[in-house]
N, C-alpha and C positions, 0 to 999 in steps of 0.2 A: 144684936150684933153692933159693935161699935163702928162709928163712922169711918175711922182710919182703917179698920179691918176690911170694910166694904171697899174702900179705895184700893187696898192691897190686892183683894180678890179680882177687882176690875182689871188692875194692871196685869195680874197673872193671866187673866182670860185673854187680855189683849196681846200679851206676850206669847201666849200659847197659839193664838190665831196667827200672830205674826210669824212664829217658827214654822207653823204648818205651811203658810204661804212661801216662806223661804225654801223648805224642803220640797214643796210642790214645784216651785220654780226651778230648783236644783235638778230635781229628777226630770222634769220636762226638758230642761236645757241639756242634761246629759243624754237623754233619749234622742233629742234632736241632733246633737253633735255625733252621737253613735250612729244614728241612721244616715246622717250625712256622710260620715266616714265610711260606712259600709257601702253607701251608694257610689262613692268616687274612688275607694281604694283599689278595685280591680283595674281601673283605667290606667293608672301610672305603671302598674305591674305589667299590663298588656303592652303598653308603649316600651317599656324597658326590654321586654322579650323580643319585640320586633327589632329594636335596635341592635340587640345581641346577635340576631340571625343575620341581619344585613352586614354587620362588621365581619362576619365569617366569610362572606363572599368577597374575598380579596382580589386584587388585580391578578394574582397568580391563578386563582380559581377561574376567573373569567378568561384568562389567556388559554388555559387548558380546554375549557369548554368551547373556545372559538376554533381551535385547530384539531382537536381530537377526532371529530367525525371523518376527517380526511386522511387520517393515519391508518395504515394497514400493517398487519403482521404477515411475514413471509416465512414459509417452511418449505424444505426440499431436501432430497437425497441426492448425493453424488458419489461416484465411484472414484477412489484415489489409489495410486500405486503405493505399495508398501514393501519394504525389504523383508524377505523371508528369513527368519531366525535361523542362524547356523549355516546360511548359504549365501551365494552371491545373487541368487535369483530374486525376482520381484513377485509380489502377489497383489491382489485386488481387495480393497475394503470398502464397504458401504458405510458412509457416515452421514449423519443428520446435520442439515445446516438450517440456520434461522437468521432472521434479520427483520428489517422494517422498510417501509416505503411511504411516499406521500402522493396523493392523487393531485395531478396538475390539470386535468381536464375532465369534465363531467361524463365524457364517453368512456372513461376507464383507463386513460393513460397515467402511468405511474413512474416515478423516478425513484431509484434505489442505488445501492453500491453494486458495482460489477461483481465483486467477490462474493456477494450474497447469492447471486443467480447463476454465476458462471458454471457451466458443465452440469447444471442441475437438469435431470431428466424431466421432472414434473414440478413446476413452480406452483405451490399452493398459497393462496392469498386469503386471509381472513379480515373481513371489514369490521369496523367499530360496532356495527349492529349485530355481529356474529355470523353474517353471511360468509360461506366458504366457497371458493371458485378457483379455477385454474387460470393462470397467466401465461402469456406468450412473450418471449423476449424479442424485441424488435431491433434493437441497436445498442451499441455501447461504445464508450470511449476509455481505452485502457489507461491513458495518461492521467486522467482525473478520477478513475475508478468509479465512473458513473454509468448507469445502464437505464435504458427505457424498456418498460414492459407494459403489457396491456391486458386488462380483463374486459369481458363483454357481458353486461347484464341488461335487462330490459327496462332500466330506469336511469335517470340522471343521477350521478354521484356528487357528494360534496367535494369542493376544491379547497386546497390549502390556501389560506390568505397569505400573499406575498409581501414580505418586507424588504429592506434593503441592508446590505452589509457595508454601505459606503460611509456611515457615520457612527459605527459602533464605538463604544467607550469601554476601556478597562474598568472593571468594578460593577458594571451594570448587571442587573439580574436576568438570568436566562433560565429556561426550562428544557429538559430533554425528555422526549417521549419515544418509547420503543418497546422492544420484545426481548429484554435481557434474560438469558438462559430459559427462554420460553414463557416467561411471566408477561402475558400480553398486556399491552398499554400501561406499562410501568412509567410513572412520572418521577423525575428527579430534578432538584433545584440547585442552582449554583450561581457563579458570576462568570463573566468573561475575564480570564486570567491574563491573557496576552494576545496579540494580533501579529499576523505576518510570520507565522512559524513555518519553517521548512523542515520536514520530517523524512529522513531517509527510510525507504522500504527494503531495498536490498542494494547490491552493489551498482545497479544500472538504473534505479528508479527512485524517485522521492515525491512525497506530497509537498506541494508548494503553496505558500501564502495561506496557511490555515488559521482558524480561530482556535485558541486553546481555552479550555473551560475546566472548572472543578465540579461541574454537575456530573454525577456518576454516570459513566458510559461504560457498558460491559458487552461481552459477546452477545449479539442479538439486537443491540442498539443501531448497528450499521445501517445506513440508509434512512434512519429517522430524522425528524426535524429538531433543530435547536431553535427555540422560540423566545422572543422578547415579551416584556410584560404587557405590550399592546396586543398580544395574541397574533403576531405575525412571524412567519419563519424567516430566520436570518442566517441559517446554515444548515447543512446536511451532515450529520454525524458520520464519521468515517473511521476513526481509529483511536486506540488507547495506548498508553505507555505501559508495556508489559512489566509487571513487578512493582508499579507505582500506584499510589492512591491519589485520586483527585486530579489526574491529568489525562484529559481527553481532547479530541481535536475534531473540528468540523470544517467542511468546505464552505467558504463564504457564499451566500445565496446568489449574489450578483454574478459571480464567476459560474456558478452552477447553472444559472438560468440561460447564460450564453451557450454552454455546452448542450443543455437540453434543446435549445433552439436548433442547434446544428443537427442533433440526433433526430428531432422530429422532421426536419427538412429532408434529411437523407432517407427517412423511412416513408416519405410520401410517394407511394407507388405510382400515383398519377403524374408525378414529376411536373406540377404546375407552379407558377409563381405569379405574384401581382406586380412584380418589377419594381418594387420599392425598397430601398436600402434604409433600414431603421436603426436608430440607436436609442438605448433606454437611458433616460435622465431621471435623476432622483432629487426629491425635494421634501420639505415638511408636509406638503400636501399629498405626497405619495409618489408612485412611479408614473412616468409618461413616456410614450414612444414618439420620437420626433423623426421626421423624414430627413435623412442626411443626404440622400442622392436619389434621383428618379432614373433608374437604370434602363428599363425598357417598358415602362408602364404605358398603355395605350388607352387614352380617355375615349369614351364613346362619343359619338357625334353630339354636339350641343351640351356636352358635360365640361365642367371646369377642369383645368389641369392642376395636378398636385405640384407643390413647390417645396424646395429644401427649407426646413424650418417649420413646416406645418406640424402640428400636434395631431396625431391619428387618435381619434376617440373610439372609432368602431369600424370594423370591416364585416360586411355581410350581416350586419346587425349585432355582431359579437363585440363586446367591450374590449378595447385594446389598451394595455398599459406597458407592454414590453415587446421585444422582438419574438419571444417565445409565444406570446398570444397570437401574434400575426401568422406564425407558422401553424399553430394549432388550428386556426380558423380555416386554413386552406384545406385541411384534411377533409376528404369527401366531395370536393369540388372538382369539375372536369375542366380541361383546357378549352378555351373558347367561351366559357361561361362568364357572364357579367356579374360583378358584385358592386355594391354601393360602398363607398369609403366616406366616412364623415370625419372632417378635420376641423381644427380650430386654428384660425389665422388672425392675428391682430385683434383678439378678443371676439372675433365673429365666427359663426359656424358656417362651414361650407361643405357642400356635398358633391361628389363626382362618381361617375361609374367607370370602373376599369374592366377590361377584358383579360381574363387569365391567359397567360402564355405558357408554352412548354419551356422546361429548363434546358432542353438540349436541342440540337439541330435535327432536321428530318433524317439525315444519314445516321446520326448517332442513335436516334430512336430505333431505326431498323437494326442496328447492331446490337442494341440492348434486347430487342425482341428475339434476335437470333440466339443470344446466350440463354434466354429464358426457355426457348424451344428445345435446345439441345442439351443444356446442362440442368435446367430447372432452377436457375438463380437469377435474380434481378440485381443489377450491378450499378455502381457509381464510382467514377474516378476519384482517387484521393492523391494529394501530392506526396512527394518523397519526405517532406517534413513530418508527416504522420507516422513514418516508419524509422525514424532516427534511433529509437531505443531497441530496435529488433536485432542489432548487432551485425547487420549486413548492409551493404551499400546498394539498396534498392533505388531504382529511379522513379518509383511510384507504384500504384497498385489499384485494384478494383475492390471496393467494399461491398460485401454481400448485404443487400437490403431485405431480400425475402427469399425463402427457399420453398419451392413447390413440393408438397407432400407427394411421396412415391417417386420422385425424380432421382436421378443419379447422384446429385448432391445431397439429397435427403438421406439416401442410403449410406453415404460415407460420413454422415454426422456433421456436415458442414452447417454452420448456424449463422444467423444474421450478425453482422459485426466482424466476421472473419474478413481478411483482406488477401485476395489472391494476388501473389507477387510474381509468379512464374509457372510455366508448364514445360516439362522436359528441360531443354537447355535455353529456353527463351523467357525473358522477363515479359511481364504483362502490365506495363504502366498506364495503359489506355484501353478503351473499348476497341479501338481500331486494331491495336496489337493482338488483342485476344482474338478478334475476328480472323486476322491473318493466320494465327496458329490453328484455329478450328478448321481452316480451309486447306491447311498444308497437307502434302502427301504423306509425310512422316507421321503426322497426328492420325490421319485416316487409317494407316496400317498398324497402329498401336492398339492392341486389345484393351489395355488398361493404362491410360495416361496418368503420369505422375504430376499432380498439382501441388505447388508450394503455397502454403497458407500461413499468414501471420495472425496469431491469436494471443492476446495479452502479452505483446512484445516478444513472443517466442515463435520460431518457424517450425511448422509441421508439414508433412507431406502426405497426400492421399493418393492411392491408386484407383482412379475413377474410370469405370466403364461407361462410356458415353453412348446414349441412344440416338439414332437418327430420326426417331418418330417425334412428331410435333404434337404437344399436348398443352392445352391451355386451362 
C-alpha cells in the first residue's frame, strides 16, 4: 500500500470516528432534550388549566354563592273571586302562587312581598338545600308591599348579606335571584337602568322611589334579592312592566330595612324595648348603627350611660349594623331583663348594661291583655297616616300582631297585619277606645259584633261572635 493511501485511510477512519462521535452526541443531546421536555411539559399545561378554572370563578359567580344560601322559594294557594260566565254572579277559583324571599335572621325570619303571601292559606317555603317547611305570616306593610314571615327549624339558618342602596350607580352590574314560573333559584344578570322611579299600581296606590333594572324579573321573582357584584343585597324585587322586556323594579334595601325594622318591632309579642333610638349610617366600610337619642334607656348601677353619637357594635352579644338588627335581637327577651350593649365612642370601646322596658304603660298592658282574652288578638295602635289610602277618614286603628288559634278572630280569618278601625258605629283608634266598646251594654247584647278591618288598603267587615271565656 502506498503511503498516501495509508494517510487517506487514516483520515477516513478518523472521520468515521468523528462522525460516530457527532451522531452519538446528537442522539444523546436529543434524548436529553426530549427527556427534559417530557419532564417539564406537564407542568405548564397544569398551570394553564388552573388559571383557566380560576378565571371562570368571576365576581358574579362569587356574588351568587354569597347570597344564594339565604334565598328561599315560596309556594302557596289562594282562593280568588271570579265572574261566572253568562251571569252577574261570582264564583271561587283556586290559584297557585309563587314568589321568593330572603332570610334576615338565623331563627327563620324572612322578608318577601305582601302580594306573594297575602290570603294564602298555607305558605310553603323551600330552602336552598331543598328543605321544605311551612311559614307563618307575622306582619305586613301594604304601602311598600312588604311582608314578614317566619319558619321554625331546629338549626340556625344563613342570613342574607346586607348592602346599601345609598350609593347605587346607573350602569353597575346587578344580579336577580328568584323563582320565576316555578324554576327555583334562577339567576339573571343585568345593570341598574335608572333610580328613583315612581310606578303606579292602581288609581290610589303606587310604588315609590324604586330601582329600575334590565336583569330579567318574571312572575315568581317577587320578594327576591337584587344583588351587587360584592355579593350584597341592594334591593327587593317587586314588579315588572307588563308587555315590556328588560324593565323590572326593586325596592331599595335601605328603605326596605327600615320597614322591616317596624314590622319586627310590631311583631314583638313581649313588647320590650332597649329605649335607644338608632339610625343606620352607610359608608365604604359598611353599615353602622348610631345612637340618635336615648329615649328611656335605664343603665344598670355602676354601668356607663349611652350617649347620642355612640356606634352600637352589639346588643346581648349579637352584632348590630342597623336598626333592624337591634329589633331582631330583642325577640325572645323579657321585660326587666338586662342586656349588655357594646358601643364605640371616640375610637374606644365602651360597655354598658341596660334593663329592657315595656313599650306600653301598665294600664295599656292590661287593655291589650283584655283584647287577647276576649277576641284572641294581640293589638298595637297605629296612626291615621297608616290608613290614608283606605278611602275613608279614619282617626287611627289597631294593628293585629298575633291571632290565637281557635279564637273568635281566628274563626273569622282575621290575620296579622289587619287593622281594626271600628266596631258597630264606633271607631277604634286606640286600645282605650276598643276597651270602652267591649264593655258597652250595646256590645254585650249583640250576638255577632260587626268589626271593620282594613286589609291592603281596602275595608272589610266581619260579624264576630265574641266569647267571654279567657284562654291563654
